[in-house]
N, CA, C and O atoms as CSV, one atom per row, in Angstrom:
chain,resi,resn,atom,element,x,y,z
A,1,MET,N,N,88.846,34.100,32.343
A,1,MET,CA,C,89.451,34.444,30.991
A,1,MET,C,C,89.095,36.201,31.078
A,1,MET,O,O,88.176,36.342,31.885
A,2,THR,N,N,89.373,37.050,30.716
A,2,THR,CA,C,89.549,38.346,30.614
A,2,THR,C,C,89.243,39.042,28.924
A,2,THR,O,O,90.309,39.385,28.413
A,3,SER,N,N,88.398,39.216,28.302
A,3,SER,CA,C,88.115,39.890,27.113
A,3,SER,C,C,88.457,41.469,27.224
A,3,SER,O,O,87.900,42.327,27.910
A,4,ILE,N,N,89.731,41.598,26.183
A,4,ILE,CA,C,89.722,43.078,25.936
A,4,ILE,C,C,89.178,43.513,24.865
A,4,ILE,O,O,89.632,43.008,23.839
A,5,HIS,N,N,87.976,44.635,24.676
A,5,HIS,CA,C,87.543,45.322,23.867
A,5,HIS,C,C,88.108,46.468,23.617
A,5,HIS,O,O,88.404,47.177,24.579
A,6,HIS,N,N,88.400,46.934,22.228
A,6,HIS,CA,C,89.219,48.233,21.899
A,6,HIS,C,C,87.807,49.006,21.695
A,6,HIS,O,O,86.759,48.589,21.201
A,7,ILE,N,N,88.269,50.803,22.470
A,7,ILE,CA,C,87.135,51.747,22.311
A,7,ILE,C,C,87.754,52.496,21.455
A,7,ILE,O,O,88.963,52.721,21.488
A,8,SER,N,N,86.870,52.984,20.532
A,8,SER,CA,C,87.279,53.721,19.562
A,8,SER,C,C,86.898,55.017,19.756
A,8,SER,O,O,85.787,55.140,20.272
A,9,ASP,N,N,87.586,56.188,19.451
A,9,ASP,CA,C,87.146,57.352,19.905
A,9,ASP,C,C,86.258,57.776,18.458
A,9,ASP,O,O,86.209,58.953,18.100
A,10,ASP,N,N,85.660,56.817,17.783
A,10,ASP,CA,C,84.982,57.562,16.754
A,10,ASP,C,C,83.700,57.972,17.107
A,10,ASP,O,O,83.067,57.134,17.749
A,11,SER,N,N,83.132,59.036,16.866
A,11,SER,CA,C,81.855,59.444,17.468
A,11,SER,C,C,80.735,58.688,16.813
A,11,SER,O,O,79.616,58.675,17.325
A,12,SER,N,N,81.066,57.916,15.441
A,12,SER,CA,C,80.104,57.557,14.724
A,12,SER,C,C,79.286,56.140,15.365
A,12,SER,O,O,78.145,55.677,15.343
A,13,GLN,N,N,80.229,55.887,15.768
A,13,GLN,CA,C,79.928,54.428,16.555
A,13,GLN,C,C,78.526,54.531,17.415
A,13,GLN,O,O,77.554,53.870,17.047
A,14,PRO,N,N,78.449,55.450,18.664
A,14,PRO,CA,C,77.681,55.494,19.454
A,14,PRO,C,C,76.817,56.299,18.870
A,14,PRO,O,O,75.689,56.031,19.286
A,15,GLU,N,N,76.811,57.124,18.133
A,15,GLU,CA,C,75.899,57.829,17.287
A,15,GLU,C,C,74.963,57.149,16.481
A,15,GLU,O,O,73.884,57.688,16.239
A,16,ALA,N,N,75.313,55.727,15.912
A,16,ALA,CA,C,74.729,54.666,15.076
A,16,ALA,C,C,74.297,54.021,16.336
A,16,ALA,O,O,73.227,53.437,16.164
A,17,VAL,N,N,74.554,53.965,17.014
A,17,VAL,CA,C,73.431,52.845,18.538
A,17,VAL,C,C,72.143,54.120,18.960
A,17,VAL,O,O,71.024,53.783,19.346
A,18,LEU,N,N,72.432,55.116,18.847
A,18,LEU,CA,C,71.161,56.049,19.197
A,18,LEU,C,C,70.432,56.272,18.214
A,18,LEU,O,O,69.227,56.262,18.465
A,19,ARG,N,N,70.788,56.513,16.962
A,19,ARG,CA,C,69.877,56.640,15.429
A,19,ARG,C,C,69.230,54.853,15.622
A,19,ARG,O,O,68.010,54.724,15.527
A,20,ALA,N,N,69.896,53.861,15.824
A,20,ALA,CA,C,69.222,52.758,15.789
A,20,ALA,C,C,68.373,52.234,16.532
A,20,ALA,O,O,67.543,51.363,16.271
A,21,PHE,N,N,68.638,52.916,17.721
A,21,PHE,CA,C,67.235,52.977,18.840
A,21,PHE,C,C,65.881,53.692,18.492
A,21,PHE,O,O,64.785,53.147,18.625
A,22,PHE,N,N,66.074,54.962,18.036
A,22,PHE,CA,C,64.927,55.724,17.620
A,22,PHE,C,C,64.430,54.943,16.173
A,22,PHE,O,O,63.200,54.937,16.123
A,23,LYS,N,N,64.969,54.381,15.158
A,23,LYS,CA,C,64.726,53.742,14.398
A,23,LYS,C,C,63.794,52.372,14.717
A,23,LYS,O,O,62.724,52.152,14.149
A,24,ALA,N,N,64.316,51.615,15.590
A,24,ALA,CA,C,63.378,50.620,16.621
A,24,ALA,C,C,62.403,50.715,16.655
A,24,ALA,O,O,61.559,49.982,16.138
A,25,GLY,N,N,62.227,51.846,17.410
A,25,GLY,CA,C,61.093,52.916,17.800
A,25,GLY,C,C,60.216,53.013,16.484
A,25,GLY,O,O,59.212,52.301,16.460
A,26,GLU,N,N,60.401,53.569,15.722
A,26,GLU,CA,C,59.507,53.867,14.890
A,26,GLU,C,C,58.999,52.676,14.029
A,26,GLU,O,O,57.984,52.695,13.331
A,27,ASP,N,N,59.780,51.731,14.171
A,27,ASP,CA,C,59.197,50.461,13.186
A,27,ASP,C,C,58.859,49.299,14.471
A,27,ASP,O,O,58.972,48.079,14.352
A,28,GLY,N,N,58.442,49.999,15.638
A,28,GLY,CA,C,57.646,49.409,16.969
A,28,GLY,C,C,58.316,48.053,16.915
A,28,GLY,O,O,57.569,47.074,16.913
A,29,ASP,N,N,59.754,47.846,16.867
A,29,ASP,CA,C,60.733,46.504,17.192
A,29,ASP,C,C,61.410,46.499,18.578
A,29,ASP,O,O,62.519,46.974,18.824
A,30,VAL,N,N,60.674,45.963,19.346
A,30,VAL,CA,C,61.166,45.514,21.013
A,30,VAL,C,C,62.164,45.257,21.261
A,30,VAL,O,O,62.740,45.802,22.202
A,31,ALA,N,N,62.825,44.176,20.377
A,31,ALA,CA,C,63.627,43.490,20.272
A,31,ALA,C,C,65.465,44.074,19.997
A,31,ALA,O,O,66.582,43.770,20.416
A,32,ALA,N,N,64.743,45.234,18.868
A,32,ALA,CA,C,65.852,46.067,18.131
A,32,ALA,C,C,66.229,47.273,19.460
A,32,ALA,O,O,67.341,47.656,19.823
A,33,VAL,N,N,65.017,47.626,19.926
A,33,VAL,CA,C,65.117,48.666,21.334
A,33,VAL,C,C,66.204,48.021,22.294
A,33,VAL,O,O,67.300,48.523,22.541
A,34,ARG,N,N,65.664,46.700,22.843
A,34,ARG,CA,C,66.343,45.737,23.631
A,34,ARG,C,C,67.835,45.888,23.188
A,34,ARG,O,O,68.660,46.156,24.061
A,35,ASP,N,N,68.213,45.745,21.968
A,35,ASP,CA,C,69.688,45.235,21.779
A,35,ASP,C,C,70.451,46.881,22.187
A,35,ASP,O,O,71.527,46.965,22.778
A,36,CYS,N,N,69.730,47.946,21.782
A,36,CYS,CA,C,70.335,49.411,21.933
A,36,CYS,C,C,70.768,49.603,23.444
A,36,CYS,O,O,71.841,50.165,23.667
A,37,VAL,N,N,69.972,49.155,24.501
A,37,VAL,CA,C,70.376,49.430,25.663
A,37,VAL,C,C,70.634,48.517,26.488
A,37,VAL,O,O,70.563,47.294,26.374
A,38,THR,N,N,71.079,49.463,27.710
A,38,THR,CA,C,71.661,48.269,28.960
A,38,THR,C,C,70.457,47.527,29.887
A,38,THR,O,O,69.244,47.726,29.820
A,39,ASP,N,N,71.065,46.770,30.617
A,39,ASP,CA,C,70.031,46.082,31.455
A,39,ASP,C,C,69.349,47.107,32.391
A,39,ASP,O,O,68.226,46.870,32.835
A,40,ASP,N,N,70.062,48.326,32.719
A,40,ASP,CA,C,69.594,49.671,33.796
A,40,ASP,C,C,69.243,50.840,33.117
A,40,ASP,O,O,69.268,51.960,33.627
A,41,PHE,N,N,68.818,50.510,31.633
A,41,PHE,CA,C,68.391,51.695,31.108
A,41,PHE,C,C,67.500,52.908,31.820
A,41,PHE,O,O,66.439,52.563,32.341
A,42,THR,N,N,67.835,54.146,31.862
A,42,THR,CA,C,66.894,55.043,32.438
A,42,THR,C,C,66.583,56.337,31.472
A,42,THR,O,O,67.463,56.980,30.900
A,43,LEU,N,N,65.257,56.586,31.397
A,43,LEU,CA,C,64.499,57.569,30.393
A,43,LEU,C,C,64.204,58.424,31.361
A,43,LEU,O,O,63.671,57.938,32.358
A,44,TYR,N,N,64.477,59.986,31.336
A,44,TYR,CA,C,63.930,60.941,31.977
A,44,TYR,C,C,63.265,61.738,30.711
A,44,TYR,O,O,63.895,62.124,29.726
A,45,GLU,N,N,61.798,61.912,30.948
A,45,GLU,CA,C,61.186,62.276,29.789
A,45,GLU,C,C,59.806,63.030,30.160
A,45,GLU,O,O,58.825,62.528,30.709
A,46,ALA,N,N,59.954,64.198,29.776
A,46,ALA,CA,C,59.013,65.435,30.296
A,46,ALA,C,C,58.739,65.170,31.712
A,46,ALA,O,O,57.563,64.903,31.959
A,47,GLY,N,N,59.750,65.186,32.927
A,47,GLY,CA,C,59.266,65.188,34.049
A,47,GLY,C,C,59.331,63.648,35.067
A,47,GLY,O,O,59.377,63.445,36.280
A,48,HIS,N,N,59.308,62.872,34.000
A,48,HIS,CA,C,58.751,61.514,34.632
A,48,HIS,C,C,60.343,60.605,34.587
A,48,HIS,O,O,61.162,60.945,33.733
A,49,ILE,N,N,60.612,59.689,35.366
A,49,ILE,CA,C,61.659,58.671,35.143
A,49,ILE,C,C,61.283,57.381,34.475
A,49,ILE,O,O,60.123,57.201,34.847
A,50,GLU,N,N,61.536,56.642,33.895
A,50,GLU,CA,C,61.218,55.647,32.872
A,50,GLU,C,C,62.263,54.739,33.281
A,50,GLU,O,O,63.200,54.911,34.061
A,51,ASN,N,N,61.849,53.553,32.472
A,51,ASN,CA,C,63.371,52.890,32.411
A,51,ASN,C,C,62.669,51.541,31.187
A,51,ASN,O,O,61.612,51.631,30.563
A,52,TYR,N,N,63.395,50.693,31.164
A,52,TYR,CA,C,63.278,49.899,29.622
A,52,TYR,C,C,61.799,49.073,29.834
A,52,TYR,O,O,61.289,48.880,28.731
A,53,ASP,N,N,61.178,48.669,30.672
A,53,ASP,CA,C,59.623,48.593,31.084
A,53,ASP,C,C,58.900,49.495,30.167
A,53,ASP,O,O,58.339,49.252,29.099
A,54,PHE,N,N,59.031,50.485,30.765
A,54,PHE,CA,C,58.035,51.733,29.822
A,54,PHE,C,C,58.471,51.613,28.697
A,54,PHE,O,O,57.555,51.466,27.888
A,55,MET,N,N,59.494,51.605,28.239
A,55,MET,CA,C,60.107,51.424,26.490
A,55,MET,C,C,59.531,50.374,25.854
A,55,MET,O,O,59.234,50.506,24.667
A,56,VAL,N,N,59.314,49.341,26.432
A,56,VAL,CA,C,58.646,47.867,25.877
A,56,VAL,C,C,57.117,48.661,25.606
A,56,VAL,O,O,56.764,48.899,24.451
A,57,ARG,N,N,56.467,48.947,26.496
A,57,ARG,CA,C,54.952,49.371,26.145
A,57,ARG,C,C,55.153,50.199,25.079
A,57,ARG,O,O,54.752,49.887,23.958
A,58,ALA,N,N,55.806,51.360,25.333
A,58,ALA,CA,C,55.830,52.331,24.349
A,58,ALA,C,C,55.755,52.063,22.846
A,58,ALA,O,O,55.047,52.398,21.896
A,59,VAL,N,N,57.012,51.164,23.126
A,59,VAL,CA,C,57.563,50.780,21.411
A,59,VAL,C,C,56.077,49.836,20.982
A,59,VAL,O,O,55.494,50.011,19.912
A,60,THR,N,N,55.621,48.825,22.042
A,60,THR,CA,C,54.927,47.888,21.574
A,60,THR,C,C,53.416,48.718,20.875
A,60,THR,O,O,52.792,48.491,19.838
A,61,ALA,N,N,53.222,49.696,21.928
A,61,ALA,CA,C,52.249,50.749,21.382
A,61,ALA,C,C,51.989,51.027,19.864
A,61,ALA,O,O,51.066,50.770,19.090
A,62,ILE,N,N,53.302,51.717,19.761
A,62,ILE,CA,C,53.797,52.269,18.459
A,62,ILE,C,C,53.663,51.017,17.238
A,62,ILE,O,O,53.348,51.073,16.049
A,63,GLY,N,N,53.996,50.061,17.993
A,63,GLY,CA,C,53.822,48.894,16.534
A,63,GLY,C,C,52.744,48.292,16.141
A,63,GLY,O,O,52.698,47.682,15.073
A,64,THR,N,N,51.784,48.387,16.929
A,64,THR,CA,C,50.444,47.828,16.750
A,64,THR,C,C,49.099,49.029,16.704
A,64,THR,O,O,47.899,48.790,16.838
A,65,SER,N,N,49.693,50.206,16.497
A,65,SER,CA,C,48.833,51.462,16.418
A,65,SER,C,C,48.332,51.541,15.240
A,65,SER,O,O,47.161,51.878,15.065
A,66,GLY,N,N,49.237,51.208,14.159
A,66,GLY,CA,C,48.533,51.607,12.500
A,66,GLY,C,C,49.179,53.188,12.238
A,66,GLY,O,O,49.293,53.602,11.084
A,67,GLY,N,N,49.564,53.975,13.348
A,67,GLY,CA,C,50.284,55.119,13.129
A,67,GLY,C,C,51.437,55.285,12.421
A,67,GLY,O,O,51.992,54.272,11.995
A,68,ILE,N,N,51.937,56.423,12.198
A,68,ILE,CA,C,53.091,56.792,11.549
A,68,ILE,C,C,54.161,57.500,12.619
A,68,ILE,O,O,53.844,58.562,13.156
A,69,TYR,N,N,54.949,57.108,12.794
A,69,TYR,CA,C,56.378,57.726,14.069
A,69,TYR,C,C,57.446,57.321,13.630
A,69,TYR,O,O,57.951,56.228,13.373
A,70,ARG,N,N,57.916,59.098,13.547
A,70,ARG,CA,C,59.472,59.327,12.956
A,70,ARG,C,C,59.929,60.426,13.918
A,70,ARG,O,O,59.311,61.370,14.410
A,71,TRP,N,N,61.550,59.907,14.070
A,71,TRP,CA,C,62.188,60.647,14.678
A,71,TRP,C,C,63.382,61.533,13.738
A,71,TRP,O,O,63.685,60.946,12.699
A,72,TYR,N,N,63.930,62.561,13.918
A,72,TYR,CA,C,64.703,62.938,13.231
A,72,TYR,C,C,65.701,63.601,14.019
A,72,TYR,O,O,65.358,64.593,14.663
A,73,LEU,N,N,66.919,63.189,14.063
A,73,LEU,CA,C,67.879,63.669,15.038
A,73,LEU,C,C,68.891,64.559,14.095
A,73,LEU,O,O,69.287,64.318,12.955
A,74,SER,N,N,69.235,65.914,15.150
A,74,SER,CA,C,70.343,66.576,14.176
A,74,SER,C,C,71.119,67.409,15.598
A,74,SER,O,O,70.846,67.473,16.797
A,75,ASP,N,N,72.256,67.996,14.680
A,75,ASP,CA,C,72.827,68.953,15.716
A,75,ASP,C,C,73.650,68.123,16.592
A,75,ASP,O,O,73.740,68.595,17.726
A,76,LEU,N,N,74.252,67.072,16.411
A,76,LEU,CA,C,74.394,65.998,17.301
A,76,LEU,C,C,75.982,66.627,17.681
A,76,LEU,O,O,76.772,67.113,16.871
A,77,LYS,N,N,76.180,66.456,19.163
A,77,LYS,CA,C,77.920,66.895,19.766
A,77,LYS,C,C,77.956,65.744,20.293
A,77,LYS,O,O,76.950,65.400,20.913
A,78,THR,N,N,79.301,64.647,20.201
A,78,THR,CA,C,79.187,63.373,21.064
A,78,THR,C,C,80.805,63.932,21.369
A,78,THR,O,O,81.567,64.644,20.715
A,79,ARG,N,N,80.907,63.316,22.542
A,79,ARG,CA,C,82.027,63.402,23.776
A,79,ARG,C,C,82.415,61.944,24.087
A,79,ARG,O,O,81.516,61.300,24.629
A,80,ILE,N,N,83.616,61.267,23.846
A,80,ILE,CA,C,83.964,60.090,24.350
A,80,ILE,C,C,84.971,60.062,25.137
A,80,ILE,O,O,85.975,60.684,24.790
A,81,ASP,N,N,84.967,59.390,26.306
A,81,ASP,CA,C,85.784,59.601,27.399
A,81,ASP,C,C,85.737,58.200,28.238
A,81,ASP,O,O,84.946,57.985,29.157
A,82,GLY,N,N,86.624,57.378,27.810
A,82,GLY,CA,C,86.908,56.228,28.043
A,82,GLY,C,C,85.728,55.137,27.497
A,82,GLY,O,O,85.496,54.875,26.317
A,83,ASN,N,N,84.991,54.526,28.795
A,83,ASN,CA,C,83.733,53.789,28.283
A,83,ASN,C,C,82.355,54.183,28.179
A,83,ASN,O,O,81.294,53.566,28.088
A,84,LEU,N,N,82.756,55.654,28.230
A,84,LEU,CA,C,81.151,56.778,28.060
A,84,LEU,C,C,81.273,57.602,27.287
A,84,LEU,O,O,82.370,58.156,27.216
A,85,ALA,N,N,80.338,57.951,26.521
A,85,ALA,CA,C,80.041,58.901,25.445
A,85,ALA,C,C,78.742,59.286,25.913
A,85,ALA,O,O,77.846,58.720,26.539
A,86,THR,N,N,78.958,60.707,25.294
A,86,THR,CA,C,77.642,61.895,25.629
A,86,THR,C,C,77.551,61.910,24.489
A,86,THR,O,O,78.416,61.532,23.699
A,87,ILE,N,N,76.129,62.497,24.144
A,87,ILE,CA,C,75.604,63.030,22.937
A,87,ILE,C,C,74.566,63.951,23.360
A,87,ILE,O,O,73.771,63.539,24.204
A,88,VAL,N,N,74.442,65.123,22.915
A,88,VAL,CA,C,73.571,66.163,22.840
A,88,VAL,C,C,73.181,66.377,21.706
A,88,VAL,O,O,74.053,66.262,20.844
A,89,TYR,N,N,71.655,66.793,21.192
A,89,TYR,CA,C,71.089,66.652,20.267
A,89,TYR,C,C,69.672,67.215,20.262
A,89,TYR,O,O,68.884,67.127,21.203
A,90,ARG,N,N,69.411,67.883,18.927
A,90,ARG,CA,C,67.742,68.007,18.666
A,90,ARG,C,C,67.251,66.935,18.401
A,90,ARG,O,O,67.837,66.035,17.799
A,91,ASN,N,N,65.897,66.890,18.898
A,91,ASN,CA,C,64.959,65.672,18.149
A,91,ASN,C,C,63.452,66.320,17.262
A,91,ASN,O,O,62.509,66.832,17.865
A,92,ARG,N,N,63.504,66.174,15.964
A,92,ARG,CA,C,62.404,66.451,15.863
A,92,ARG,C,C,61.261,65.668,15.195
A,92,ARG,O,O,61.448,65.270,14.045
A,93,GLY,N,N,60.058,65.403,15.832
A,93,GLY,CA,C,59.203,64.134,15.644
A,93,GLY,C,C,58.221,64.571,14.508
A,93,GLY,O,O,57.886,65.726,14.248
A,94,GLU,N,N,57.827,63.430,13.885
A,94,GLU,CA,C,56.100,63.647,12.970
A,94,GLU,C,C,55.606,62.454,13.281
A,94,GLU,O,O,55.968,61.362,12.845
A,95,HIS,N,N,54.628,62.735,14.176
A,95,HIS,CA,C,53.800,61.485,14.551
A,95,HIS,C,C,52.221,61.902,14.001
A,95,HIS,O,O,51.731,63.018,14.173
A,96,GLN,N,N,51.500,60.702,13.267
A,96,GLN,CA,C,50.357,61.043,13.103
A,96,GLN,C,C,49.564,59.567,13.366
A,96,GLN,O,O,49.713,58.638,12.572
A,97,PRO,N,N,48.781,59.463,14.462
A,97,PRO,CA,C,48.162,58.440,14.795
A,97,PRO,C,C,47.205,57.910,14.138
A,97,PRO,O,O,46.516,58.732,13.534
A,98,ALA,N,N,46.763,56.322,13.980
A,98,ALA,CA,C,46.001,56.387,13.046
A,98,ALA,C,C,44.715,56.863,13.015
A,98,ALA,O,O,44.193,57.242,14.064
A,99,GLY,N,N,44.165,56.900,12.042
A,99,GLY,CA,C,42.848,57.955,11.891
A,99,GLY,C,C,43.060,59.448,11.857
A,99,GLY,O,O,42.149,60.143,11.407
A,100,ALA,N,N,44.129,59.989,12.270
A,100,ALA,CA,C,44.214,61.771,12.462
A,100,ALA,C,C,44.642,61.862,11.007
A,100,ALA,O,O,45.269,61.081,10.292
A,101,ALA,N,N,43.943,63.429,10.727
A,101,ALA,CA,C,44.166,64.002,9.775
A,101,ALA,C,C,45.796,64.936,9.944
A,101,ALA,O,O,46.724,64.926,9.136
A,102,ASP,N,N,45.750,65.344,10.667
A,102,ASP,CA,C,47.145,66.115,11.029
A,102,ASP,C,C,48.107,65.425,11.639
A,102,ASP,O,O,47.981,64.472,12.409
A,103,ILE,N,N,49.209,66.024,11.208
A,103,ILE,CA,C,50.719,65.366,11.738
A,103,ILE,C,C,51.064,66.377,12.675
A,103,ILE,O,O,50.916,67.597,12.615
A,104,GLN,N,N,51.671,65.464,13.770
A,104,GLN,CA,C,51.888,66.625,14.741
A,104,GLN,C,C,53.660,66.642,14.774
A,104,GLN,O,O,54.221,65.643,14.323
A,105,ARG,N,N,54.339,67.555,15.204
A,105,ARG,CA,C,55.544,67.830,14.840
A,105,ARG,C,C,56.518,68.230,16.277
A,105,ARG,O,O,57.055,69.314,16.501
A,106,PRO,N,N,56.538,67.348,16.892
A,106,PRO,CA,C,57.193,68.030,18.348
A,106,PRO,C,C,58.344,68.039,18.432
A,106,PRO,O,O,58.787,67.131,17.728
A,107,ALA,N,N,59.313,68.719,19.046
A,107,ALA,CA,C,60.467,68.849,19.080
A,107,ALA,C,C,61.088,68.697,20.768
A,107,ALA,O,O,60.557,68.981,21.842
A,108,TRP,N,N,62.159,68.241,20.500
A,108,TRP,CA,C,62.977,67.893,21.921
A,108,TRP,C,C,64.451,68.379,22.015
A,108,TRP,O,O,65.161,68.196,21.027
A,109,LEU,N,N,64.848,68.836,22.851
A,109,LEU,CA,C,66.608,68.864,23.090
A,109,LEU,C,C,66.522,67.879,23.979
A,109,LEU,O,O,65.541,67.552,24.647
A,110,GLU,N,N,67.858,67.303,23.954
A,110,GLU,CA,C,68.214,65.706,24.569
A,110,GLU,C,C,69.405,65.549,24.619
A,110,GLU,O,O,70.327,65.923,23.896
A,111,SER,N,N,69.347,64.957,25.538
A,111,SER,CA,C,71.294,64.101,25.740
A,111,SER,C,C,70.695,62.763,26.097
A,111,SER,O,O,69.635,62.372,26.587
A,112,ALA,N,N,72.036,62.113,25.559
A,112,ALA,CA,C,72.209,60.850,25.388
A,112,ALA,C,C,73.437,60.398,26.453
A,112,ALA,O,O,74.282,61.260,26.694
A,113,ILE,N,N,73.552,59.229,27.026
A,113,ILE,CA,C,74.660,58.571,27.576
A,113,ILE,C,C,74.646,57.002,27.199
A,113,ILE,O,O,73.636,56.300,27.251
A,114,LEU,N,N,75.715,56.641,26.875
A,114,LEU,CA,C,75.963,55.440,26.010
A,114,LEU,C,C,77.401,54.448,26.732
A,114,LEU,O,O,78.559,54.863,26.681
A,115,THR,N,N,77.110,53.471,27.198
A,115,THR,CA,C,78.508,53.021,27.686
A,115,THR,C,C,78.748,51.679,27.135
A,115,THR,O,O,77.969,50.840,26.685
A,116,PHE,N,N,80.340,51.694,27.321
A,116,PHE,CA,C,80.658,50.595,26.234
A,116,PHE,C,C,81.272,49.260,27.088
A,116,PHE,O,O,82.276,49.416,27.783
A,117,THR,N,N,80.764,48.256,27.015
A,117,THR,CA,C,81.286,47.251,27.418
A,117,THR,C,C,81.897,46.318,25.973
A,117,THR,O,O,82.854,46.701,25.301
A,118,ASP,N,N,81.350,45.437,25.786
A,118,ASP,CA,C,81.657,44.448,24.823
A,118,ASP,C,C,81.118,45.135,23.318
A,118,ASP,O,O,81.394,44.612,22.238
A,119,ARG,N,N,80.281,46.430,23.456
A,119,ARG,CA,C,79.998,47.167,22.038
A,119,ARG,C,C,78.827,48.405,23.123
A,119,ARG,O,O,78.228,48.121,24.160
A,120,TRP,N,N,78.853,49.742,22.381
A,120,TRP,CA,C,78.116,50.733,22.877
A,120,TRP,C,C,76.696,50.415,22.910
A,120,TRP,O,O,76.139,49.792,22.007
A,121,ARG,N,N,75.976,50.949,24.206
A,121,ARG,CA,C,74.999,50.837,24.341
A,121,ARG,C,C,74.173,52.134,24.974
A,121,ARG,O,O,74.858,52.998,25.522
A,122,LEU,N,N,72.793,52.301,24.926
A,122,LEU,CA,C,72.246,53.313,25.532
A,122,LEU,C,C,71.892,52.943,26.844
A,122,LEU,O,O,71.093,52.050,27.124
A,123,SER,N,N,72.815,54.007,28.043
A,123,SER,CA,C,72.046,53.833,29.263
A,123,SER,C,C,71.248,54.647,29.915
A,123,SER,O,O,70.428,54.194,30.714
A,124,PHE,N,N,71.387,56.171,29.637
A,124,PHE,CA,C,70.471,57.158,29.834
A,124,PHE,C,C,70.205,57.935,28.939
A,124,PHE,O,O,70.991,58.284,28.058
A,125,LEU,N,N,68.987,58.317,29.075
A,125,LEU,CA,C,68.271,59.516,27.731
A,125,LEU,C,C,67.546,60.538,28.949
A,125,LEU,O,O,66.980,60.289,30.013
A,126,HIS,N,N,67.853,61.728,28.259
A,126,HIS,CA,C,66.963,62.766,28.992
A,126,HIS,C,C,66.337,63.449,27.802
A,126,HIS,O,O,66.954,63.478,26.738
A,127,SER,N,N,64.947,64.090,27.943
A,127,SER,CA,C,64.505,64.524,27.109
A,127,SER,C,C,63.581,65.657,27.551
A,127,SER,O,O,62.700,65.456,28.387
A,128,THR,N,N,63.790,66.871,26.975
A,128,THR,CA,C,62.994,67.975,27.236
A,128,THR,C,C,62.503,68.530,25.906
A,128,THR,O,O,63.145,68.942,24.940
A,129,PRO,N,N,61.057,68.419,26.135
A,129,PRO,CA,C,60.242,69.048,24.773
A,129,PRO,C,C,60.503,70.783,24.802
A,129,PRO,O,O,60.623,71.513,25.786
A,130,ILE,N,N,60.536,71.096,23.483
A,130,ILE,CA,C,60.469,72.446,23.117
A,130,ILE,C,C,59.207,73.166,22.920
A,130,ILE,O,O,58.338,72.575,22.280
A,131,ALA,N,N,58.979,74.257,23.330
A,131,ALA,CA,C,57.679,74.993,22.962
A,131,ALA,C,C,57.661,74.789,21.473
A,131,ALA,O,O,58.637,74.558,20.760
A,132,PRO,N,N,56.213,74.927,21.057
A,132,PRO,CA,C,56.000,74.971,19.867
A,132,PRO,C,C,56.680,76.087,19.188
A,132,PRO,O,O,57.304,75.959,18.134
A,133,SER,N,N,56.517,77.300,19.906
A,133,SER,CA,C,57.365,78.477,19.122
A,133,SER,C,C,58.866,78.462,19.831
A,133,SER,O,O,59.420,79.545,20.020
A,134,GLY,N,N,59.547,77.177,20.238
A,134,GLY,CA,C,60.794,77.350,19.882
A,134,GLY,C,C,61.660,77.379,19.199
A,134,GLY,O,O,61.568,76.570,18.276
A,135,LYS,N,N,62.453,77.919,19.208
A,135,LYS,CA,C,63.621,77.525,17.767
A,135,LYS,C,C,64.602,76.580,18.094
A,135,LYS,O,O,65.428,76.231,17.251
């Protein structure tokens, strides 16, 4: 029996998954990250190619670090074409590792691809750091 799922052209649905992914990272919640990504999730991060296992290590480290990690997404532009959604956006972080006096404020230009099977999931994320003097 084949199940038919309605794919909405409502951009808020894939955007909500992207925001949930970053919220799960902030919270150190590996299970919630897993819920947001496909089995073949790929991350291009600052010249490195990573996968879900990398995310598990990173999110686990955040969850046990005692530090504060926040991500703020803005300027989202979303396009839905069939069962694929692409989102381009700016990401600004506020990171304060445990014991650090200063807050780091990195920023990135990012793009994400989400695929729809039974629901939207993040399959690819590309992140390019913005130099501190960049606008």
